[in-house]
N, C-alpha and C positions, 0 to 999 in steps of 0.2 A: 407616158409611161404608166399611169394608174388607170388607164381604161378598163371598163368592165368586160369587154369583149377582146377576144384574140389574144395576141401577145406582140411583144416588141423584141427585136433583135438589137443588142447593142454591140457594136464593134468598131473596128478601126475605121470603116466607111461610114460610120454615123449610124442613127437609130432608124429602125425599119419597123413599120407596122402592117399587121395583115390580120384580118378577121378570120382567115382560114388558114392556121398555122400548118397543120400537117401536109396540106398541098404545096405550100410556099416554101416551106423550109426542109424538104426532103434532102436538098443539097445545099447545105450550109457553106461549102467551099466559097461561094460567091461572097461570104463576108468573113474574111480572115480574122481570126482571134475573137470570133463572134460568142456572145452569150445571150441565150434565150430566155425570156421571162414569160411564164404563163401565170394566169390567175384562175384558169377553168380546169378542173380535174380531168374532164372528158378530153380535152384538147391535149393535156399533157400525156395521158394514157395512149391516145392515138399515135403521138409523136414517137413515144418510147417504144410502141409495138413495131413501129417502123424500123427503128434502130436495131431491135432485137432480131429482126429478119436478116440483118447483116451480120449477126452473131455478136454484136457489141454488148460488153458487159457494163453493168451500171452500179455505180457506188452512190450511197445517199447519206447526207449530212442533214438531219433535221435540227433546226434551230428555232429560237424565239427572238431572233434578231439581236440588235445592239452587239454586232460581232466585234470580236477581238482577234488577237493573235493564236489563242487557243483554237478558235473555230478554224482558222486559216490552216492550223497544223492538220486537222481533220481532212480539210479539203486536199491538202497535199498528199496525205497517205492514199486517199481515194483516187487521186490522178495517177498514181504510181501504178496502180492495180487495175484500172478500170478504163474502158475506151470512153465513157461518159460519166460525168459527176454532176449529180443533182443536189441542190441545197433548197431546203424548205425554210421560209420566214414565216412564222405563225405565232402570234402570242395567244396561248391557248387558255381561254377563260375557265375551263373546267378544272383546271389543276391549281388553280389559286384558292385556298382556304380562306384567305383574307382579301376581301374586297378592295380594302385600301392598297394593299400590295400590288394587286393588279393594276390599279389606277396609276400607280406610281412607277410601274415597269417602263424602262427607258425604250423610246422608239425613235430609231435613227434609220429609217428605211433607205433614203437617199444615199447616205454614207455607206450603208451595208451593201447596197447595189454596187457602188463603186469599188468597194473593197473586193466584192465577189468576182467583178469584171478583171480587176487587177491580178487576181490570184489564178486566173485561168479557168474559173468555173464555168461548165457548159451550160447548165439549165438552172433557173431560179423559179421556184414555186412559190408564188406570194397569194395564197388564197385568202378571201374574207371569211368572216365567222358563217355566214350563210352558206358558202360553198362546203365548209367543213360539217356544219350541222344544219343541213337544209330545212329539217323540220323543227328546227329550234332546240336550244340547250335541254330545255324542260322535257322534250320527248326523248331523249337520250337515257335509257334506263338499264342498259347492259352493265353487268357486273363481273369482274374477274377474280378469280379464287387465287389471290397473292399470298395465302398462308400467313405465316408469321412476319414476313416482310411488311405487312400492312399494319401491324401494332406495335413495332419497334423503331426507335430512332426517328427518321423523318416520318415514318408512318403514324407515330405516337404523336409527334409535335404538329404534324401537318395532316389531319385526319381528311380523308378523301383526296388528298393530293395525287396519290399513286392510281387511283381509280381514273382521275382525269388525265394523267399522263398516258395510262393504258389506251384510253379511249381515242385520244388523238394520235398516238402512235400506231395503233392498229388500223386506223382510216388512212394515214399517210402511207403506210406499207402497202396497203391494199391498192392504193393509187400508183406508187411508184413501183412497187414490186422490185426492190433492187436485189442485186446478187450479194452485195455487201453492205452492211449497215456500220456507220462509224460513229462511235460514242466516246466521251471523254471521261478519263478515270476520276475526275473530280466530283462527279455525280456516282459515286461508288455504288450506292444502294439503289439508284435508279437504273444503273446498269443491269444489277441483278434482277430488278423487276422486269425490264424490258426482255431480258433472257428468259424469264419465266413465261412472259406475254407469248413470245415466239413459239414455246412449247405447247402452250394452252390452245393457241390458234392453228396449230400444225405448220406454222410458217417457218419453223427452225429446220425444216426439210429442204427449204430452198434459199434461205437467207442466212448468210454467216455474219456474225457479230464481230468486228474489230474494236477493243477497247484501247484508247491512245493515252499516252501519259498526260498528266497535267502540266500545263505551262505555267510558270510563275514569274511575278515581277521581280525585281533585282532584290528586294528585301524578303522574297520567298511567298509573299502573297499571291495565293492561286488566282488565275486569270478568270475574271466572271464578268457578266454583263452587269450584275449588280455594283460591281466596283465603281460603275460611272456615278453612281449616287453618292460616293464617299467624297468628302473634301480632301484637299492634299494632305492636310494633317491626319485625318482619319485613316487615309490609305497607307501612309506611313506607319501608323499606329497598329494598323491591321496586320502587319508582320509577325505580331506576336503569335498568332495562331501557329504559324509555320515553326516557330520556335518550340512551341508547347509540343507539336508533334515530334520533333527531332530529340526533344528531352525524354519523351516516352520511349522512343527508340533507342537512344544511347543508355537509359538507366534500366532498360528491361534485362533482367536476368532469372533463370529458372528458379521459382520458389519464392519469389519477391512479391509482396503483397502489392498487386496491381490497384487496389482500392487507393492506396497511398499515392501512387503516381498519378492517378486521375484526379485526386483532390488537389495535388500540388499544382497540376495544370490549371484547375478550375480557379485557383487562388491568383495564379499569374494572370489569367484573363481577367478577373475581377478588378485587379491592381491596375490593369491597363485600361479600365472603364468598359469593359464587355459584360453583357448579361448573358449567362450561359444556359443553353437549352441542355446540352450534353456535351460531356467528354466520355468517350467510350472505347473499350479496347475488346475487340470481338473476333470470332472465328473468321478468317478471310474468305472462307467458302460459303458459310451459312449465315453469317453475322449474329450468331448466338454470342451474347456475352461472355467473356472469360473472366475469372477471377484469379485463377491460379495456373501459370504458365509451366508446362512440362519441359520446355527447352525444344520440342519437334513441332508443335502445332503452328501453323502459319496464322498469323495475327494482322489485323488491320486496326490502326486507331483512327477514330473519327470525332470531329468536333463540329459543333454548330453553336453560333453565339451572335448576339446581336451587339453591334457598335452603333449606339443611339438607334435610329430607326432601320438601319440596314442588317439584314440577317445573313450571315456568311457561312458557309460550310466548307470542310476540307478533309482530307484523309491522307493516310500513308500506310504502306505495308511496313510493318516494324520489325519483321523477322528476317529481312534480306540484307 
């Protein structure tokens, strides 16, 4: 499955390997319910080009693996709208501002592939670091003008993070060249960053972004790959983030001091054992912080906080 050349086809007739994917898999009807795994960008590009000759649309779900039901919901949406759904699994080192965080990121490749196969995913792209950064990470000097998005909230607390996100997403989009890109609302600011990336690179002319709702655990905890690092007790306790967001929404009234509402949420998080990076109420379109609500402006509440060593983020539109 992890060969450096060619690809595997996983399906109901077993696993099939070929070093010459585009020739061998023009007709995948030989392998009903098949899923094709690529490790080489050039082979994936060739195969997708063949599919587009038949006017097949492509949906793309980029991930860092450690997949969960939230990722599967993105795949489900893609399968509704596209003939082909591609999912990438790549833990991108350039978006981790903390090397320790990168080392601890959960890796569950075999389970991920099984989950994707069961979900009906058509293509998995599983590149190595050298495939994405063939000249080495140090050689990557491209910078993206992200404006204020790079200096507030996640940009402030994770310096360099969004440059790394843009770097890898730009490369992945150039490889897959999808018709529609599927993202999760849980990463609210990242969705805005990627939207800006598409405009900066001209890709917005050919790629549509679909932002899908956040899926939650029974206690409201937003589904996240990082949840795998939580103990059962921590996972239960982490539901307080959702409760804080709901409180911000229910207590929001025009003219009320938003600072007091945010401070109350920070106290609730601290009482639950969290170390908070931020609790913020911002304009839902620009992410500019809002201190006084006029009753008309669309607002989003955003929280980032550590529970022991695990950093969790969540958000909620609070004016709907």
